N, C-alpha and C positions, 0 to 999 in steps of 0.2 A: 503494500501498500503505498502511494507516497507521499512522504512528511508533508504536515502543512506548511502553506508558506506566505510569508506577509512581505507589502512590498512597501519601499518608501521611496520617494521622489523627492529627485534634486532640482531646483528651478533654477538654472541660469539665464540672464539676457530676459528674451523675449519670447524662448522654448522651452520646454520641458525633456530636460537631456539626463543623464547618467542615472537610468534606475540604479537601484542595491536589491536586491535579493537577501533574505533574510529567512534561512531556516534554522527550526527550532533544535534538530536533531545536531549532537557535537558526535563529530568522525574522529577518531584517534588512528593515525597510520602509523604501525610499526614499521622501520625501514632498515634494513640490513645494514647499507651504505646511503648516506647522504651528501652528494655533492654539490661544493661552493664553487662555480666556475670561475669567480671573479678572483677568489685567493688560490684556486687550484687545489684545493683541498679534498679530501673525504673524511668523513665523521660516522663512526661505526656505530649502530644501535641506537639511532635516534626517535624518539616519537614525539608525532609531528600532530598538534591538534587541530580543526576545523571546526568552525561555526558561522552560520551566517554568511556562507560565501569564501569566510577572509580564514587566514592564517592567525592562532590564537595564541601558539604558546610550540617551542622548538626546544628540543634538547634529548639528553641522552637520561636525565632525571625528571621529565614532567610525568606526573603522574595520570594514568586513564582516569578520568570522571565516572563516577557510576551511570550505568546505565546506555554509555557512548556507545557508538558502533563502531566497532575495532577491527579496521583494513589490516590484514598480515601480510606485509612487503618485506619482510624479516631477509628473504632468500635473493632480495632482489635490491639495487640502486638505484634511489630517486633521486632527480635533479631539476631543476626549471622545465618547463616548455618550451620547445625548441622557438626559432624567427627564423620565416624565410621572409628575406625584404625588398624580393621582387618576384611577385609571380601575375597571374591573368588568370584567375579562375573561370572567370566567365568567357575565357578563347579557348576552344580545342579544335586547333585545324589539323587535318591528317589527310593518310593518304588515298582514301576513299571518301568523297567523289571528288576534291579539290586538288589533289596531287600536293598535299604539305604547301598550297599557295594561301596563308591567311587572307592576302585581299580578298581572295572570294569566298572565305568564311563567313564574315560579317555580313555577303550579300544573301548567303545561303541561310543562315543562321539568325533570324529574326530575336530582338532581345528578350521575347517572354523565353525562349528556349535558351538563350545564353544564360540566364536568371538558373533557370531549373540545372542546368549544367555548374553553375557557379556554385549551386548549394550542395551538388553531387561531389562537385572537387575540393571543396571545402571540408566536409564530412572525411574525404580520404585523407586530408592534410592532416585533418585532425588526430583520425586512425594512426599516420604514424609519427604521433609528436610533435607536430607543429600546433601550439596554441594561440601564436599570433600569427597573421601572413599581412603581408603591406602587398595590397591589391593593385596594381601601377598600370592601369588605362586597359583600353582595348576591353573595353565592358556594355558595347551598344550604348543604349540610352540609358545610361546608369542604373544598370543591372549591379553595379558594385554597390551601389548606395541602399538598394533595396535589399542586397544579401548581408549586408553589416547591422540594418535595423533589423531585419529578419532575427538571425541570431543575437541581439540587444535587447530585443522586445521578446523573446523566448518562444520563436513557433517552432525553431530548427537548431540543434546541436549545430557546431561550426568552431574554427578558432576565431581569435579576436580580428576585427577586421580593421586595417586602415586604408583606406580607398581615396583614388585619386580622381574621381571621376572623369571627363572625357581629358585625354592628351590634348595640350594646346602647341601648335607649332604656327609655321608659317602655311602660305597657301597651300593645300596639297598633304601635310602632315608629313607623313613617310611614303605617300600614294604618290604617284606620276600621272594622275587623271586625265584624259582630252578634253578640251575644252567645252564639250557637249556635255560631258559627264559630269563634270565639275561644277560647271556654271549657271547647265541648264537645269539639271536633277541633283544637284547637292550630293554626290555618292560619294564625296569625303565624310560626311557627316553621318550618323554621330560616332565615327571611330576618332574623329581629330577636331579641334575646334582653331578653324583661322583665326589668327592675329599677327596681324603685320605692323600695327601703327601703337602707337602709346594708349591713344584710345580702345583700342580693339584687343591690346593685354590687359587694361585694368577692367574690360569689359567680361572676357573669357574669365577670369580670376573670379571675379565675382560670379558669373554663371554656376562656375563649380561650385562654390561657397555655398552658396542659393540653393543647389542639387543637392548637398552632402557628402561632399569632398572633406577630407580630412587630411590630406596633404596634397599638394600642386607637383602635376609634372607635367615638364615642356620638354620641347624637342628643340636643343640647344644647335642643333648643325644637319640636320634632317635634307636640309636643303644646300646649295653649296654658298648662299650667302649666309644664312643663321642669323642667332642674333648676336649684337653688339652685345659686350659687356653694360652698356648703361642700361638695353632693353633689359638683360638679366638681373639688373640690381631694381628695376621695376618691378617686375615678377615677384621679387621677392620683397620689398616694401609694400606691395599691394597684398600678396599673401599674409604677412605680418598682419595686417588689418583686423585679418578673420584667425588671424592664432595660427596660421597654419604655415608648415615649413615647404621649400620648393626642392622636387629632385631636379637634375637636368638626363635626359636622355642625349649621349654624348659618343659620336663617331669617328672623331678628327682630334688631332693632335690641335690644332688652332682652337678648336669648339672647347675641348678640355682648359685651354689656357684659358680663356674668356670667361667660362665657368668659374674656375678656381679664382680668378682675379674679381668675380662680381661675389664670391663669398658664399657659395650654394650651399646647401645643406647637406645633400648628397650627390653621389653621380653615379648614374646606371650604365652598365656596359664597359668593358676595359680596353676596348680596341684602340683607344686614340691617348690611353695614357701609359706615359712615359716615366722614364725614373726625374727627369724633371718634374714632370705633372705629378706623382707622387711625391716629392719631398715639399711642392708646393698644398698640396693637401695635405699633409701631416704638419706643415706648420700651420695651416688654417684651421684644424680640425675637421675638415671636410668627412664624410663617410663615403665607402667605397662599395657598392652594390654592381661588384665586376660582373654576374652573373656565368660564373665559370661552366659549361657545358662540357660534361665527360666524354673520352671517345667511346665508351662504353655502351653510349647512347646512339647505337648506329644510325646514320642517317642525317644527323642534328649537327655534325662538326666535322671536319675535315683534319687528317695528321699533322699536317702544316698549321693550319688553325688552333689546332689545340695546344701543340707544341707553344706557339707564343702566346695562348692563354695561360699556360701553367708558369712560362718565363716571366710573364707580368704578373700575375698573384704572388709568385715569389719576391720579387722586386717590389711589390708592395708592402708585404711583410718582411723586408730587409730595413725599408723606409718606416717603419712603423705607421702605415697609414692606417686609420679605422677601417677596419675591417669585417664585412657583414657577410652573412650566409644568404647567399640570392640567387636563383635558379631561370629566372625568364621563363620557368615552365610553362607552356599554352600550347601543347600538341600529345596526340594521342600515342601511346608506343604500346603495341599488342600485347598483352599479358601482364602488364604494369599499372599500376592505381596512379593518380597524379602524385599524391605522398611518397609511394616508391621512386616515381621518377626523380622528385625533389630528394629525396635523400642519396639517391644516387650519384649526386654532383658533390661528394665528400670525395670520391676518386680525384678530383680533380686537386682537393686540397692537399692530399696523400701525395700525390705525385710532386705537387710543389714542396713536397720537405716542410709542411708546416707542422709542429708539434701537435697532437691531438688534444692537451688544453688549451691551444689558442683556437683552435678549430672551433673546440665548443665554447668558447668566448664570443667567436664571432658568430655562434649560431643562439647564443643566449644573451650573454652582456651587452654586446655592441648594438644586438636586436632589438632590445629593449630603448635603448639610448636614441638609436635611428628612429624608433618607432614611438618614441617620447611618452612610454610607457615605465620607465624607471621606476618611479615613485609612488606607485600603485598597482603593479601587476608585474610580473616577471621573476624577481627573484624572490626565493621561499624567505620570505621573512614575518616576522610577528606584524599584525595590522594587515598585509598586503592582499589581494585577490588570490584566493585557494586555485593556483595551477600548478600542476607539476607533473609528470611523467616517471616510468619505472622501468628501468631493461634489466638483462640477466649477467650483465657484464659492467665493467668499469672504463667507460670513455676517456677517464684520464689515461690511460693506459692502452685502451685502443676504440678508435671513434667508430669504429666497426660495430661497437656494442649499439650504438643507436639506429644499429637496421632490426633489432628485436624489442621494439616496444610492447612491454607486457601490461603497462597500466597506462590509464590516463586521466588524468580529472581537471575538471573546466569549473571556474566559478563555485570549486565548493562540492560539484557534483562528481560523481564516478561517471565516466564516458565509455572506458575500456577496463575490463578487468580479467586477468588469465589469458591476456591475447585477444579474444574478445569483445567486440563492439555491443556495451547494454545503453544505448541513447535512450531507451523508451522517458526518462525522465526528462530530457530535454524538450521532446513533443510535446505542445500544448492545444487547446482549443481555440486561444486566444495572447493576447500579449502578455503576458502576467509578470512582466518586468517594467510596467507602463507605456503606454502609446507615448512616441514621441514623432517630430515633423523632423529631426536633423538626419 
């Protein structure tokens, strides 16, 4: 029988936001090991208490309250949930019928279908241990906002979503449409918002903020002319008015230089990031969401490109850049879930020679920071929202331990136990966490 749920709401500005779920049941988790990725340490035989969806006590000498539900993870290693800092949950291009050409996918798959895909992909990501996902565009007509709100309101299970709304770029975005398609039929919309002048930049940022974006994503150099440093600064300042940060899709060294000079929050993709660029990013504290596709995902990179990717990631690590684990996953690999596709990206990090503890920090600590959840959600700390996972090995010794996620808790509720999804408590007939418009 489902535990009783009480709901309280926090009102910010003119919108009703930040629902809080309070559950009467106290849960006591017995952890065989508890990993703190930030310090790189493992503490044995810990007890973790959860009440009202938050951690209330953590330690080896914590007493289990009478009547508490006890979850025995004494044979497992417990750690914070993982973060994918760059995914596309509402885009699934595939060999059939569009020959892996996503320019066709968004024509063939309408926003309602893509929203349903996003729900499924989000569940698959949570099953793999990803409790936070930054969903960075290519979501049709704001399917990403619908996904985030549905999870927050309690309709469905899924990761905490940090969503960008529609990607903003110069005319055409990443497409090169014909005049009659672009001008006559707006074929680029809704995948990209055209913004070529200061007024258009301001309006595009405000549109995304209005329709529920929680981060802004721009195409820095998707066209040869790209955005200037001052234009990127305008994006940053306008986004800041809504309390949002800006990520830049970067393809070229020149574009990377302009984004770094402007002080952008994060840079997506590593193709334009040289040693000089990495040094600048480290100096300014700019996050790197490099989307390092592994060679093991056949057909999605080449040997030469993979070698450049590995070398670039290694160089970023050597330059002390703020690294995040980011996949750019937006395609179907037969026989693999979206979560399995995402976790496969650890192969590139291993090939770059990055120690497991630093890979784990990229997947947790830096992920929380780039998502701006680090003061409320992510770390396993008293008072924080109760998200955690458990694995059968020690990821500080072998990052491959993350391939076997046996237990997932999200918002203080059990989503996966003994390697099997048990999501019934997450499905509700209404917005049990409160309705909100953001």
